[in-house]
MINUTI-280644 format. One record per residue: x, y, z of N, C-alpha, C, O in turn; residue in one letter; residue number from 1. Coordinates in Angstrom, 1 decimal. Example, Ala and Ser with C-alpha at 12.3 -4.5 7.8 and 13.67 -1.06 7.14 Angstrom:
<nodes>
    n_c1    n_c2    n_c3   ca_c1   ca_c2   ca_c3    c_c1    c_c2    c_c3    o_c1    o_c2    o_c3  type  seq
    13.2    -5.7     7.8    12.3    -4.5     7.8    13.2    -3.3     7.8    14.2    -3.3     8.5     a    1
    12.8    -2.2     7.1    13.7    -1.1     7.1    12.9     0.0     7.9    13.4     1.1     8.0     s    2
</nodes>
This chain:
<nodes>
    n_c1    n_c2    n_c3   ca_c1   ca_c2   ca_c3    c_c1    c_c2    c_c3    o_c1    o_c2    o_c3  type  seq
     0.7    -1.3    -0.1     0.0     0.1    -0.1     1.0     1.2    -0.3     2.2     1.0     0.1     m    1
     0.6     2.3    -0.9     1.6     3.2    -1.1     1.2     4.1    -0.3     0.1     3.8     0.2     g    2
     1.8     5.8     0.2     1.7     6.2     1.4     0.1     7.1     1.2    -0.3     7.5     0.1     e    3
    -0.6     7.2     2.3    -2.0     7.7     2.6    -1.7     9.1     2.9    -0.5     9.3     3.2     i    4
    -2.7    10.2     2.7    -2.9    11.6     3.0    -4.1    11.9     3.2    -4.9    11.5     2.4     v    5
    -4.5    12.7     4.2    -5.7    12.8     5.0    -6.3    14.2     4.3    -5.5    15.1     4.2     k    6
    -7.5    14.4     4.0    -8.0    16.1     3.1    -9.6    16.4     4.0   -10.5    15.7     4.5     i    7
    -9.4    17.4     3.8   -10.8    17.9     4.2   -11.7    18.5     3.2   -11.5    19.6     2.6     a    8
   -13.0    17.6     2.9   -13.7    18.6     1.9   -14.6    19.4     2.6   -14.6    19.2     3.8     i    9
   -15.2    20.0     2.2   -16.0    20.9     2.8   -16.9    21.9     1.7   -16.2    22.2     0.7     s   10
   -18.0    22.2     1.7   -19.2    22.7     0.8   -19.0    24.3     0.6   -18.5    24.9     1.5     p   11
   -19.3    24.7    -0.3   -18.7    26.1    -0.6   -20.0    27.1     0.2   -21.3    27.2     0.1     a   12
   -18.9    27.8     1.2   -20.1    28.9     2.0   -21.2    29.5     0.8   -21.0    30.2    -0.3     v   13
   -22.2    28.8     1.4   -23.7    29.5     0.9   -24.6    29.8     1.3   -24.6    29.5     2.5     q   14
   -25.6    30.4     1.0   -26.9    30.5     1.7   -27.4    29.4     1.8   -27.4    28.6     0.8     l   15
   -28.1    29.0     3.3   -28.9    27.9     3.6   -27.7    27.4     4.4   -28.1    26.3     4.9     g   16
   -26.7    27.6     4.7   -25.2    26.6     5.5   -24.3    25.4     4.7   -23.8    25.3     3.6     g   17
   -24.4    24.9     5.5   -23.2    24.0     5.1   -24.2    22.4     4.1   -24.6    21.3     4.5     s   18
   -24.3    23.0     3.0   -25.5    22.4     1.9   -24.5    21.3     1.0   -23.6    22.1     0.5     l   19
   -24.2    19.7     0.5   -24.1    19.0     0.4   -25.4    18.7    -1.5   -26.6    18.3    -1.4     f   20
   -24.8    18.8    -2.3   -26.0    18.0    -3.4   -25.8    16.5    -3.4   -24.8    15.9    -3.1     t   21
   -27.0    16.0    -3.7   -26.9    13.9    -4.2   -25.7    14.3    -5.0   -24.6    14.2    -4.4     p   22
   -25.7    14.6    -6.0   -24.3    14.9    -7.0   -22.9    14.9    -6.5   -22.0    14.0    -6.7     k   23
   -22.7    16.0    -5.6   -21.4    15.8    -5.1   -20.8    14.9    -4.4   -19.7    14.5    -4.4     q   24
   -22.2    14.6    -3.2   -21.9    13.2    -2.9   -21.8    11.8    -3.2   -21.3    10.8    -2.8     l   25
   -22.6    12.1    -4.2   -22.1    10.7    -5.4   -20.5    10.6    -5.6   -19.7     9.7    -5.7     g   26
   -20.3    11.8    -5.7   -19.1    12.2    -6.9   -17.8    11.8    -5.6   -16.7    11.2    -5.8     i   27
   -18.3    12.1    -4.1   -17.4    11.6    -2.9   -17.2    10.2    -3.3   -16.1     9.7    -3.7     i   28
   -18.2     9.8    -3.0   -18.4     8.1    -3.0   -17.4     7.8    -4.1   -16.3     7.4    -3.8     g   29
   -17.7     8.0    -5.6   -17.2     7.3    -6.8   -15.5     7.4    -6.8   -14.7     6.6    -7.4     a   30
   -15.1     8.4    -6.3   -13.9     8.9    -5.7   -13.2     8.2    -4.6   -12.1     7.7    -4.7     l   31
   -13.7     8.1    -3.9   -13.4     7.5    -2.5   -13.3     5.8    -2.5   -12.4     4.9    -2.3     l   32
   -14.2     5.8    -2.9   -14.6     4.1    -3.0   -15.7     3.5    -2.3   -16.5     4.1    -1.5     g   33
   -15.7     2.4    -2.7   -16.7     1.9    -1.7   -16.5     1.1     0.1   -17.3     0.8     1.0     s   34
   -15.4     1.0    -0.1   -14.9     0.3     1.2   -14.1     1.7     2.3   -13.7     1.4     3.4     d   35
   -14.0     2.9     2.0   -13.6     4.4     2.2   -14.3     4.9     3.7   -15.5     5.0     3.9     a   36
   -13.4     5.2     4.4   -14.6     5.6     5.8   -14.7     7.2     5.9   -13.6     7.5     6.4     k   37
   -15.2     7.9     5.8   -15.2     9.5     5.8   -15.9    10.0     7.2   -16.8     9.8     8.1     v   38
   -15.1    10.4     7.0   -15.6    11.2     9.4   -16.1    12.3     8.9   -15.8    12.6     7.7     e   39
   -17.2    13.0     9.9   -18.1    14.2     9.9   -17.3    14.9    10.7   -17.0    14.2    11.6     m   40
   -16.8    15.9    10.8   -16.0    16.6    11.9   -16.6    17.6    12.4   -17.1    18.2    11.5     t   41
   -17.0    18.2    13.9   -17.1    19.0    14.1   -16.9    20.5    13.7   -17.3    21.4    14.3     p   42
   -16.2    20.5    12.7   -16.5    22.0    12.1   -16.8    21.8    10.9   -16.0    22.4    10.2     f   43
   -17.9    21.1    10.4   -18.4    21.0     9.5   -17.6    20.5     8.3   -18.3    20.7     7.3     k   44
   -16.1    19.7     8.0   -15.3    18.9     7.1   -15.6    17.5     6.9   -15.9    16.8     7.8     q   45
   -15.6    17.2     6.0   -15.4    16.1     5.8   -14.1    15.0     5.3   -13.8    14.9     4.1     l   46
   -13.4    14.4     6.3   -12.3    13.9     6.9   -12.2    12.8     5.4   -13.2    12.1     5.2     y   47
   -11.2    12.6     4.6   -11.0    11.2     4.2    -9.9    10.9     3.9    -9.1    11.9     4.0     a   48
    -9.4     9.6     3.4    -7.8     9.6     3.5    -7.8     8.7     1.9    -8.6     7.8     1.5     e   49
    -7.1     9.0     1.6    -6.4     9.3     0.0    -5.7     9.1    -0.6    -5.1    10.1    -0.9     v   50
    -5.0     7.8    -1.3    -4.0     8.2    -2.3    -2.7     8.9    -1.9    -3.5     9.7    -1.4     p   51
    -1.5     9.4    -1.7    -0.6    10.7    -2.1    -0.5    10.9    -3.7    -0.2    12.0    -4.3     v   52
    -0.8     9.6    -4.5    -0.3    10.2    -5.8    -1.8    10.5    -6.7    -1.9    11.1    -7.8     e   53
    -2.8     9.8    -5.9    -4.0    10.4    -6.8    -5.1    11.7    -5.9    -6.3    12.0    -6.1     k   54
    -4.0    12.1    -4.9    -4.4    13.7    -4.2    -4.6    14.4    -5.3    -5.8    14.4    -5.3     r   55
    -4.2    14.8    -6.0    -4.2    15.9    -7.0    -5.6    15.6    -8.1    -6.4    16.5    -8.0     d   56
    -5.7    15.0    -8.6    -6.7    14.2    -9.5    -8.5    14.4    -8.8    -9.5    14.9    -9.2     i   57
    -8.1    13.6    -7.4    -9.5    13.4    -6.5    -9.6    15.2    -6.1   -10.7    15.7    -6.3     i   58
    -8.6    16.2    -5.7    -9.1    17.3    -5.5    -9.4    18.1    -6.6   -10.3    19.0    -6.5     q   59
    -8.7    18.0    -7.7    -9.0    18.4    -8.9   -11.0    18.4    -9.2   -11.8    19.3    -9.2     a   60
   -11.1    17.0    -9.4   -12.9    16.4    -9.4   -13.3    17.4    -9.0   -13.7    18.4    -9.7     e   61
   -13.5    17.2    -7.4   -14.1    17.4    -5.8   -14.2    18.9    -6.4   -15.4    19.2    -6.7     l   62
   -13.4    19.8    -6.6   -13.5    20.8    -6.8   -14.1    21.8    -8.4   -14.4    22.8    -8.9     e   63
   -14.0    20.6    -8.4   -14.9    21.0    -9.9   -16.6    20.9   -10.1   -17.5    21.4   -10.9     q   64
   -16.6    19.8    -8.9   -18.2    19.8    -8.5   -18.4    20.9    -7.9   -19.5    21.2    -8.1     s   65
   -17.8    21.8    -7.3   -18.0    22.9    -6.5   -18.0    22.4    -4.8   -19.0    22.6    -4.2     g   66
   -17.0    21.8    -4.3   -16.9    21.6    -3.2   -14.9    22.1    -2.9   -14.0    22.1    -3.8     l   67
   -14.9    22.4    -1.6   -13.7    22.7    -1.1   -12.8    21.6    -0.8   -13.1    20.5    -0.4     e   68
   -11.5    22.0    -1.0   -10.1    20.6    -0.2    -9.0    21.6     0.3    -8.3    22.5     0.0     v   69
    -9.1    20.8     1.2    -8.2    21.7     2.4    -7.7    20.3     3.1    -8.2    19.3     3.3     n   70
    -6.2    21.0     3.3    -5.5    20.3     4.6    -5.7    19.9     5.5    -6.1    20.9     6.2     p   71
    -5.8    18.5     6.4    -6.7    18.3     7.9    -5.5    18.5     8.5    -4.6    19.1     7.9     a   72
    -5.4    18.2     9.6    -4.5    18.6    10.9    -4.7    19.6    11.2    -5.7    20.2    11.4     g   73
    -3.2    20.0    11.6    -3.2    21.4    11.9    -2.6    22.7    11.7    -1.6    23.4    11.8     f   74
    -4.2    22.6    11.1    -4.1    24.1     9.4    -5.6    25.0    10.3    -6.3    24.5    11.2     v   75
    -5.7    26.3     9.8    -7.1    26.7    10.0    -8.0    25.9     9.0    -7.8    25.5     7.9     t   76
    -9.2    25.7     9.8   -10.3    24.7     9.3   -11.4    25.8     8.3   -11.5    27.0     8.6     k   77
   -12.0    25.3     7.3   -12.9    26.3     6.5   -13.8    26.9     7.8   -14.1    26.4     8.9     s   78
   -14.0    28.3     7.0   -15.3    29.1     8.1   -16.1    28.6     8.6   -16.8    28.3     7.7     l   79
   -16.6    28.2     9.4   -17.7    27.8    10.0   -18.9    29.1    10.2   -19.1    30.0    11.0     i   80
   -19.6    28.8     9.0   -20.1    29.9     8.9   -22.0    29.6     9.5   -22.4    28.5     9.9     a   81
   -22.9    30.7     9.5   -24.3    30.8    10.0   -25.1    30.3     8.0   -24.5    30.3     6.9     c   82
   -26.5    30.1     8.4   -27.0    29.9     7.0   -27.5    30.8     6.8   -28.7    30.7     6.9     n   83
   -27.0    32.4     6.5   -27.4    33.6     6.2   -28.9    34.0     6.3   -29.4    34.9     5.5     f   84
   -29.5    33.4     7.2   -30.3    33.3     7.0   -31.7    34.7     7.3   -32.9    34.5     7.7     c   85
   -31.0    36.0     7.0   -30.8    36.8     6.8   -30.9    37.3     5.2   -31.3    38.5     5.0     r   86
   -30.6    36.7     4.4   -30.2    37.0     2.7   -29.0    37.1     2.9   -28.4    37.1     4.0     g   87
   -28.3    37.4     1.6   -27.0    37.4     1.2   -26.5    38.9     1.7   -25.5    38.7     2.3     a   88
   -26.7    39.8     1.6   -26.6    41.6     1.2   -26.4    41.3     2.6   -25.3    41.0     3.0     e   89
   -27.6    41.2     3.7   -27.5    41.7     5.3   -27.2    41.2     6.0   -26.9    41.8     7.0     e   90
   -26.9    39.6     5.7   -26.2    38.5     6.6   -24.6    38.6     6.0   -23.8    37.7     6.4     a   91
   -23.9    39.7     5.1   -23.0    39.6     4.5   -22.0    38.4     4.5   -21.0    38.2     5.2     g   92
   -22.6    37.4     3.1   -22.0    36.2     2.5   -21.0    36.4     1.6   -20.3    35.5     1.5     l   93
   -20.9    37.6     0.9   -19.9    38.6     0.1   -18.4    38.9     1.0   -17.3    39.2     0.4     k   94
   -18.5    38.9     2.5   -17.8    39.3     3.6   -17.2    37.5     4.1   -16.2    37.2     4.8     a   95
   -17.9    36.9     3.8   -17.8    35.3     4.6   -17.2    34.9     3.7   -16.1    34.5     4.0     a   96
   -17.7    34.8     2.0   -16.6    33.9     1.2   -15.5    34.3     1.2   -14.7    33.3     1.3     k   97
   -14.8    35.5     1.0   -14.0    36.2     1.3   -12.9    35.7     2.3   -11.7    35.5     2.1     a   98
   -13.7    35.7     3.5   -12.9    35.4     4.7   -12.3    33.8     4.4   -11.1    33.4     4.4     l   99
   -13.7    33.2     4.0   -13.1    31.9     3.9   -11.6    31.4     3.1   -10.7    30.6     3.5     n  100
   -11.8    32.2     1.8   -10.7    32.1     1.2    -9.6    32.4     1.2    -8.9    31.8     0.4     e  101
    -9.2    33.3     2.0    -8.0    33.9     2.8    -7.5    33.0     4.0    -6.3    32.8     4.1     a  102
    -8.4    32.5     4.9    -8.1    31.3     5.5    -7.9    30.2     5.6    -6.9    29.9     6.1     i  103
    -8.8    29.3     5.2    -8.8    28.0     4.9    -7.7    27.2     4.2    -7.6    27.1     3.0     a  104
    -6.8    26.5     5.3    -5.9    25.7     5.3    -4.6    26.3     5.2    -3.9    26.2     4.2     g  105
    -4.5    26.9     6.5    -3.1    27.6     6.7    -2.8    26.8     7.7    -3.5    26.2     8.5     i  106
    -1.2    26.7     7.5    -0.9    25.8     9.1    -0.3    26.3     9.9     0.7    27.0     9.8     s  107
    -1.0    25.9    11.3    -0.7    26.7    12.4    -0.4    25.6    13.8    -0.7    24.4    13.8     t  108
     0.2    26.4    14.5     0.6    25.4    16.0    -0.6    24.6    15.7    -0.4    24.1    14.6     p  109
    -1.6    24.4    16.3    -2.5    24.1    16.6    -4.0    24.5    15.7    -4.4    25.7    15.4     t  110
    -4.6    23.4    15.5    -6.0    23.8    15.0    -6.8    24.7    14.9    -7.4    25.0    15.9     p  111
    -6.9    25.1    13.9    -7.9    27.0    14.8    -9.7    26.8    13.9   -10.0    26.5    12.7     l  112
   -10.2    27.0    14.6   -11.7    27.0    14.3   -11.9    28.7    14.3   -11.7    29.5    15.1     k  113
   -12.5    28.9    13.0   -13.0    30.5    12.7   -14.3    30.1    12.1   -14.6    29.3    11.3     i  114
   -15.1    31.2    12.8   -16.4    31.4    12.7   -16.9    32.5    11.8   -16.1    33.2    11.2     g  115
   -18.3    32.7    11.8   -18.7    33.4    11.0   -20.3    33.6    11.1   -21.0    32.7    10.7     y  116
   -21.1    35.0    11.8   -22.2    34.6    11.9   -22.8    36.0    11.2   -22.0    36.9    11.0     a  117
   -24.0    36.2    10.8   -23.6    37.0    10.1   -25.1    38.0    10.5   -25.9    38.6     9.8     g  118
   -25.1    37.7    12.1   -26.1    38.8    13.1   -26.1    38.3    14.2   -25.5    37.2    14.1     c  119
   -26.6    38.5    15.2   -26.4    39.1    16.5   -26.9    37.5    17.1   -26.2    37.0    18.0     a  120
   -28.0    36.9    16.6   -28.2    35.7    16.9   -27.0    34.7    17.0   -27.2    33.8    17.8     l  121
   -26.2    34.7    16.6   -25.1    34.1    16.2   -25.2    32.5    16.1   -24.4    31.8    16.9     g  122
   -25.9    32.0    15.3   -26.7    30.4    15.1   -25.7    29.3    14.7   -26.1    28.2    14.5     t  123
   -24.0    29.8    14.6   -23.2    29.1    14.0   -22.1    29.4    15.7   -20.9    29.1    15.6     s  124
   -22.6    29.7    16.6   -21.9    29.8    17.6   -20.7    30.1    17.9   -19.9    29.2    18.2     e  125
   -20.5    31.2    17.9   -19.0    31.9    17.6   -18.5    32.6    18.3   -17.8    33.5    17.9     p  126
   -18.8    32.3    19.4   -18.2    32.8    20.9   -17.4    31.9    21.7   -16.7    31.9    22.7     l  127
   -18.0    30.7    20.7   -17.0    29.1    21.3   -16.0    28.9    20.4   -15.5    27.8    20.5     i  128
   -15.2    29.8    19.3   -13.9    29.5    18.2   -13.1    30.2    18.6   -13.2    31.0    19.5     k  129
   -12.0    30.0    17.7   -10.9    30.7    18.3   -10.6    32.6    17.8   -10.1    33.7    18.3     d  130
   -11.3    32.1    16.4   -11.6    33.7    16.2   -13.0    33.5    15.8   -13.5    32.5    15.8     i  131
   -13.6    34.9    15.5   -15.1    34.7    15.1   -15.2    36.4    14.8   -14.8    37.2    15.6     s  132
   -16.0    36.6    13.2   -17.1    37.4    12.7   -18.2    37.7    13.3   -18.9    36.7    13.4     v  133
   -18.8    38.8    13.9   -20.2    38.9    14.3   -20.4    40.2    13.0   -19.6    41.1    12.8     i  134
   -21.6    40.0    12.2   -21.9    41.2    11.5   -23.2    42.0    12.6   -23.9    41.2    13.2     k  135
   -23.3    43.1    12.7   -23.5    43.8    13.2   -24.2    45.3    12.3   -23.6    46.3    12.0     m  136
   -25.3    44.9    12.1   -25.8    46.0    10.9   -24.9    46.0     9.8   -24.5    45.0     9.2     r  137
   -24.4    47.3     9.5   -23.3    48.0     8.7   -22.1    47.2     9.0   -21.4    46.7     8.1     d  138
   -21.8    47.2     9.8   -20.7    46.7    10.2   -20.0    45.4    11.3   -21.0    44.8    11.7     t  139
   -19.1    44.9    11.7   -18.3    43.3    12.3   -17.9    43.6    13.5   -17.7    44.8    13.7     f  140
   -17.6    42.9    14.4   -17.2    42.8    15.6   -16.5    41.7    15.2   -16.9    40.9    14.3     d  141
   -15.2    41.7    16.0   -13.9    40.8    15.9   -13.9    39.9    17.0   -13.7    40.5    18.1     l  142
   -14.0    38.4    17.3   -13.8    37.9    18.5   -12.4    37.0    18.7   -11.9    36.5    17.7     y  143
   -11.8    36.9    19.7   -10.5    36.0    19.9   -10.8    35.3    21.0   -11.4    35.6    22.0     v  144
   -10.1    33.9    20.8   -10.0    33.4    21.9   -11.0    32.2    22.8   -10.9    31.5    23.9     g  145
   -12.4    32.3    21.5   -13.0    31.4    22.4   -12.8    29.1    22.3   -12.5    28.4    21.3     g  146
   -13.1    28.6    23.7   -13.0    27.7    23.9   -13.5    26.6    23.8   -13.0    26.1    24.8     e  147
   -14.4    25.5    23.2   -15.0    24.5    23.1   -15.3    23.4    24.0   -16.3    23.2    24.6     s  148
   -13.9    22.6    23.9   -13.7    21.8    24.8   -13.3    21.8    26.2   -12.6    22.6    26.8     k  149
   -13.6    20.7    26.6   -13.4    20.6    28.4   -14.6    21.1    28.9   -15.4    21.8    28.3     g  150
   -14.5    20.8    30.1   -15.8    20.6    30.9   -15.8    22.4    31.6   -16.8    22.8    32.2     l  151
   -15.0    23.1    31.4   -15.2    24.4    31.4   -14.9    25.5    29.9   -13.9    26.1    29.6     k  152
   -16.3    25.5    29.1   -16.5    26.4    28.0   -15.9    27.9    29.0   -16.1    28.3    30.1     t  153
   -14.9    28.6    27.6   -14.3    29.5    27.3   -15.4    30.7    26.2   -16.1    30.2    25.3     t  154
   -15.3    31.6    26.3   -16.4    32.5    25.7   -15.3    33.7    25.1   -14.7    34.5    25.8     f  155
   -15.2    33.5    23.6   -14.3    34.3    22.9   -14.8    36.3    23.9   -15.7    36.5    24.7     a  156
   -13.7    37.0    23.5   -13.3    38.5    24.4   -13.6    39.1    22.9   -13.6    38.4    21.8     k  157
   -13.8    40.0    22.9   -14.4    41.1    21.7   -12.9    42.1    21.4   -12.5    42.9    22.2     r  158
   -12.2    41.7    20.3   -11.1    42.3    20.4   -11.3    43.7    19.5   -10.6    44.7    19.8     l  159
   -12.1    43.9    18.4   -13.2    45.5    17.8   -14.2    45.2    17.6   -14.6    44.1    17.9     h  160
   -15.2    46.1    17.1   -16.5    46.2    17.0   -16.3    47.6    16.2   -15.7    48.6    16.5     s  161
   -17.2    47.5    15.2   -17.7    48.3    14.3   -16.6    48.5    12.6   -16.5    49.4    11.8     g  162
   -15.9    46.9    12.7   -15.1    47.0    11.6   -15.7    46.9    10.0   -16.7    46.3     9.6     l  163
   -15.0    47.5     9.4   -15.5    47.7     8.0   -15.2    46.6     7.0   -14.1    46.1     7.1     k  164
   -16.2    46.1     5.8   -15.5    44.4     5.4   -14.7    44.5     4.8   -14.4    43.5     4.1     e  165
   -13.7    45.9     4.6   -12.5    45.4     4.0   -11.5    45.5     4.7   -10.3    45.4     4.3     e  166
   -11.8    45.7     6.2   -10.9    44.8     7.3   -10.8    44.0     7.9   -10.1    43.9     8.9     q  167
   -11.5    43.1     7.4   -11.9    41.7     8.0   -10.6    40.9     7.6    -9.7    40.7     8.4     l  168
   -10.7    40.6     6.4    -9.7    39.7     6.5    -7.9    39.9     6.9    -7.1    39.2     7.4     v  169
    -7.8    41.4     6.2    -5.6    42.1     7.4    -6.7    41.6     8.5    -6.6    40.4     8.5     p  170
    -7.3    41.8     9.1    -7.4    41.7    10.8    -7.5    40.4    11.3    -7.2    40.3    12.5     a  171
    -8.0    39.2    10.6    -7.5    38.2    10.7    -6.3    37.5    10.7    -5.6    36.9    11.6     v  172
    -6.3    37.8     9.0    -5.0    36.9     8.8    -3.6    38.0     9.8    -2.5    37.6    10.0     m  173
    -4.0    39.0    10.1    -3.0    40.0    11.3    -2.5    38.9    12.4    -1.4    38.4    12.4     t  174
    -3.7    38.7    13.6    -3.8    37.6    14.5    -3.4    36.0    14.1    -2.9    35.2    14.9     i  175
    -3.8    35.6    12.8    -3.1    33.9    12.4    -1.8    34.5    12.1    -1.2    34.3    13.2     i  176
    -1.3    34.9    11.6     0.6    35.1    11.6     0.9    35.5    12.9     1.2    34.5    13.5     d  177
     0.9    36.2    13.4     0.8    36.3    14.8     1.0    35.5    15.7     2.0    35.6    16.3     f  178
     0.3    34.7    15.9    -0.3    33.6    16.6     1.3    32.2    16.4     2.1    31.9    17.3     y  179
     1.1    31.8    14.7     2.4    31.6    14.2     3.4    31.8    14.9     3.9    30.9    15.5     k  180
     3.7    32.7    14.9     5.4    33.9    15.2     5.1    33.0    16.4     5.7    31.9    16.5     e  181
     4.2    33.6    17.3     4.7    34.1    19.2     4.1    32.6    19.8     4.4    32.4    21.0     h  182
     3.4    31.7    18.9     2.8    30.5    20.0     3.8    29.8    20.6     4.8    29.9    20.0     a  183
     3.8    29.2    21.6     4.9    28.2    22.5     4.5    27.1    21.6     3.3    27.0    21.2     k  184
     5.5    26.2    21.3     4.8    24.6    20.8     3.6    24.6    20.3     3.4    25.4    19.3     g  185
     2.2    23.6    20.9     1.4    24.1    19.8     0.5    24.4    21.4    -0.2    23.7    22.1     k  186
     0.6    25.1    21.4     0.2    26.0    22.5    -1.6    26.6    22.4    -1.7    27.8    22.5     e  187
    -2.5    26.0    22.3    -3.9    26.3    22.0    -4.4    28.0    22.3    -4.1    28.9    23.2     k  188
    -5.2    28.0    21.2    -4.9    29.2    21.0    -5.6    30.2    21.9    -5.0    31.2    22.1     f  189
    -6.6    30.1    22.5    -7.3    30.5    23.8    -6.5    30.7    25.1    -6.8    31.3    26.1     s  190
    -5.4    29.9    24.6    -4.4    29.8    26.3    -3.3    31.0    25.5    -2.6    31.7    26.2     k  191
    -3.1    31.1    24.1    -2.3    31.9    23.9    -3.0    33.5    23.9    -2.3    34.5    24.2     f  192
    -4.1    33.8    23.6    -4.8    34.6    23.8    -4.8    35.3    25.5    -4.6    36.5    25.9     v  193
    -5.0    34.8    25.8    -4.8    35.3    27.6    -3.4    35.5    28.2    -3.0    36.2    29.0     d  194
    -2.6    34.3    27.3    -1.0    35.0    27.8     0.0    36.5    27.0     0.9    37.1    27.5     r  195
    -0.7    36.7    25.6     0.0    37.7    25.1    -0.9    38.5    25.4    -0.6    39.7    25.2     v  196
    -2.2    38.2    26.2    -3.3    40.0    26.1    -4.2    40.2    24.9    -4.0    39.7    23.8     t  197
    -5.3    40.9    25.4    -6.4    41.2    24.7    -5.2    42.8    24.0    -4.7    43.2    23.0     l  198
    -5.2    43.1    25.1    -4.8    44.8    25.0    -3.6    44.6    23.7    -3.7    45.5    22.9     e  199
    -2.3    43.6    23.3    -1.3    43.5    22.2    -2.2    42.9    21.2    -2.1    43.4    20.1     q  200
    -3.0    42.1    21.3    -3.7    41.5    20.2    -4.1    43.1    19.4    -3.8    43.4    18.3     l  201
    -4.9    43.9    20.4    -5.5    45.0    19.5    -4.8    45.8    18.6    -5.0    46.1    17.4     q  202
    -3.4    46.0    19.6    -2.7    46.8    19.1    -2.1    46.4    17.9    -2.1    47.3    17.0     q  203
    -1.5    45.1    17.6    -1.0    44.8    16.2    -2.3    44.8    15.3    -2.1    45.0    14.1     i  204
    -3.4    44.7    15.7    -4.4    45.0    14.5    -5.2    45.9    14.2    -6.2    45.8    13.5     t  205
    -4.6    47.2    15.2    -5.3    48.5    15.1    -5.2    49.1    13.7    -6.1    49.7    13.2     a  206
    -3.7    48.8    13.1    -4.0    49.6    11.9    -4.3    49.1    10.9    -3.8    49.4     9.8     s  207
    -5.4    48.1    11.1    -5.8    47.2     9.6    -7.0    48.0     9.0    -7.5    47.6     8.0     v  208
</nodes>
C-alpha cells in the first residue's frame, strides 16, 4: 500500500449553510471507493484518506463539482458560517466568502476554528470559536479566544467592534500570523490569547 494523506472536504460558503448536493455526495463516494471511511468533523468538514499519488486528481474533481478541499490536521479550518437566513446582502455572504478564501488551510501550531455569524443571533456559535466575526448591521465585530472543548467552556472576547468589510481579512490574517510566530509549541489559541493579552492583539490589529 502506498502513502496515504488525509484531506478535508467542505461545501462552499453559501445561503442555507453547509449544503452538499446528492451529485456531490455521489462524486465523493465514487472517487473514494465503497470501502472508504469518511469522518464528519465538528467543524463541518468531511475527513477522508486518499493515496498521495491520487490526491491532486481527486482534489481537482471535487473542486470541479463545487466542493472545497484543504489539508487536514494542524491548519485553519474552513470558515464555520451561519445559514445566512437574513439574506446574502444583509448577512454579509460576500464578506464571509472572502474570509473563507483567505484563511482556509493555513498551517498553524494547533487547529484553528474560525467562525462567522451574519447577525447577533449567532447561530453558528461564534463565541466558542478561536476567532470569530459577527456582522452587526453595516459593520463587523471581531472576537478571539473561544474554546468549546473540556468541561469549562471559554467564551471569546471582543477584540474590535465596528470594523468595515475591507478590514476583516487583514485583521484576521494579522492575528493568525502573530499566533504562528509567537505561539509556544502546540499552544492552544485560547491560552495564547490569555498569555499575550487582548490589549496586545488590539495593538497589532489597530492599523488594519
